[in-house]
Structures are given as C-alpha cells and as structure tokens.
C-alpha positions as CSV (number, residue, x, y, z in Angstrom):
1,M,22.9,20.4,-25.8
2,K,21.9,24.3,-25.3
3,D,24.2,26.3,-23.3
4,N,21.1,27.5,-21.0
5,A,20.2,23.8,-20.4
6,T,19.0,23.1,-16.9
7,K,21.3,21.3,-14.7
8,I,20.2,18.7,-12.2
9,V,21.8,18.9,-8.7
10,R,21.6,16.4,-6.1
11,Y,21.8,17.1,-2.2
12,R,22.2,14.5,0.5
13,V,21.1,14.9,4.1
14,G,24.4,16.3,5.9
15,D,25.8,17.8,2.9
16,P,27.4,21.4,3.6
17,P,25.0,24.1,2.8
18,L,25.5,26.4,-0.4
19,P,27.1,29.8,0.1
20,D,24.6,32.4,1.1
21,R,24.6,35.2,-1.7
22,T,21.8,37.2,-0.6
23,D,22.5,40.8,-0.4
24,W,20.7,40.9,3.1
25,K,21.5,44.9,3.8
26,R,19.6,45.5,0.6
27,L,16.8,43.4,1.2
28,E,16.4,44.8,4.6
29,A,16.5,48.4,3.1
30,M,13.4,47.4,1.2
31,T,9.8,47.9,1.9
32,D,7.5,44.8,2.1
33,D,6.0,46.0,-1.4
34,E,9.4,46.2,-2.7
35,V,10.2,42.9,-1.9
36,M,6.9,41.5,-3.2
37,A,7.6,43.3,-6.5
38,A,11.1,41.9,-6.6
39,A,9.9,38.2,-6.0
40,L,7.3,38.6,-8.6
41,A,9.8,39.9,-11.2
42,D,12.0,37.0,-10.8
43,P,10.9,34.3,-13.5
44,D,12.7,31.4,-11.6
45,A,10.7,32.1,-8.3
46,Q,6.8,32.4,-9.4
47,P,4.5,32.2,-6.5
48,L,2.3,28.9,-6.9
49,T,-1.3,28.9,-8.0
50,P,-3.9,27.5,-5.2
51,E,-4.4,24.6,-7.6
52,Q,-0.5,23.7,-7.6
53,L,-0.3,24.1,-3.6
54,A,-3.7,21.7,-3.6
55,R,-1.5,19.0,-5.2
56,M,1.7,19.3,-3.1
57,R,2.3,17.0,-0.2
58,R,3.9,18.0,2.8
59,V,6.8,16.0,3.9
60,S,6.1,13.7,6.9
61,P,7.4,15.2,10.0
62,V,8.7,11.8,11.2
63,K,10.5,11.7,7.8
64,V,12.2,15.1,8.6
65,L,13.2,13.8,12.0
66,R,14.8,10.8,10.6
67,Q,16.6,12.6,8.1
68,R,17.9,15.2,10.4
69,L,19.3,12.6,12.7
70,E,20.8,11.1,9.5
71,M,19.4,7.6,9.8
72,T,17.8,5.0,7.5
73,Q,14.5,3.9,8.1
74,A,15.9,0.6,9.1
75,A,18.4,2.2,11.5
76,F,15.5,4.4,13.0
77,A,12.9,1.4,13.5
78,E,15.6,-0.6,15.1
79,A,17.1,2.4,17.5
80,F,13.7,3.2,18.6
81,H,11.8,-0.2,18.7
82,L,9.3,0.8,15.9
83,P,8.0,-1.6,13.3
84,I,9.6,-0.7,9.9
85,S,6.1,-0.9,8.3
86,T,4.8,1.4,10.6
87,L,7.6,3.9,10.2
88,R,7.0,3.7,6.3
89,D,3.3,4.2,6.7
90,W,3.8,7.0,8.8
91,E,6.4,8.6,6.3
92,Q,4.2,7.9,3.4
93,H,1.1,9.4,4.9
94,R,-0.9,6.0,5.2
95,S,-1.2,6.5,8.8
96,V,-0.6,8.7,11.6
97,P,1.1,8.2,14.7
98,D,-1.2,7.7,17.5
99,A,-0.8,9.7,21.1
100,P,1.8,7.1,22.6
101,A,3.9,7.3,19.5
102,R,3.7,11.1,19.3
103,A,5.0,11.3,22.7
104,L,8.0,8.9,21.8
105,L,8.6,10.7,18.6
106,L,8.7,14.2,20.6
107,A,11.1,12.6,23.4
108,I,13.4,11.5,20.4
109,E,13.1,14.8,18.9
110,R,14.3,16.8,22.0
111,D,17.2,14.1,22.9
112,P,17.8,11.4,20.4
113,K,21.0,10.4,22.1
114,R,19.5,9.9,25.3
115,M,16.6,8.1,23.9
116,K,18.6,5.6,21.8
117,K,20.4,5.2,25.2
118,L,17.5,4.5,27.3
119,L,16.2,2.0,24.5
120,A,19.3,0.3,24.0
121,E,19.5,-0.7,27.8
122,P,18.0,-4.0,28.8
123,A,14.8,-3.8,30.8
124,E,15.4,-4.5,34.5
C-alpha cells in the first residue's frame, strides 16, 4: 500500500462535523477572480464538466428530510402514515409526491414534532 493511498471515510447522519480549517479572513480578502483561480489550481476540487453534471442525480428532498430527522424509512412511514413503498418510490425518483403529499411533507419539515404528535393521536 502506498503512502498516498486514498483513505475511505464513512459518515453517518448525526455525526459531529469535522473542524473547519478554512482561513476565512484570507478568503474574504480575495477578489472573486482570485478565489476562482485558487479553486481551479486545486487538483482535488476541479469543476465538473457539463457531461459529469448531466450524469449526476440529485438526492430526493424527501430523503433529505427523513435523514435530517434521523429516521429510518420504516419509522418515517409509520410516524406519518405513509406507505413505505410510496416513500421508497419518492426517494428513488420513481414517482413524485402529489399536492396533498407535498403539503404533508411541508408540514413535517416545518414542525416534525407537532406532526408526529398530531398523527399519533386517535381520531375523534
């Protein structure tokens, strides 16, 4: 194994962030052109080509929400009365939430604790 071998590091949702080693004062003192030149000079952070960008897939906003709440698919589906197959379809871009589902997801995003509580209460 070489000394400069790539090291694989795995992160989990909720892991503490790495310490910020950015020299913000130096960056703020640079012009936009200087920032761009410095970025282009970094071999580890080259800009993506249009072809590379076209091949990339965005992470589903539903998945981002679920991960931010630190919930499994099963727990999220159960807590918010969603079929797990529907949740999986949204996360894997096989379908998109319709208008009522988008409204529910927005309410969950704005106040997840209250939505869990409201949906956990028995209907009158």
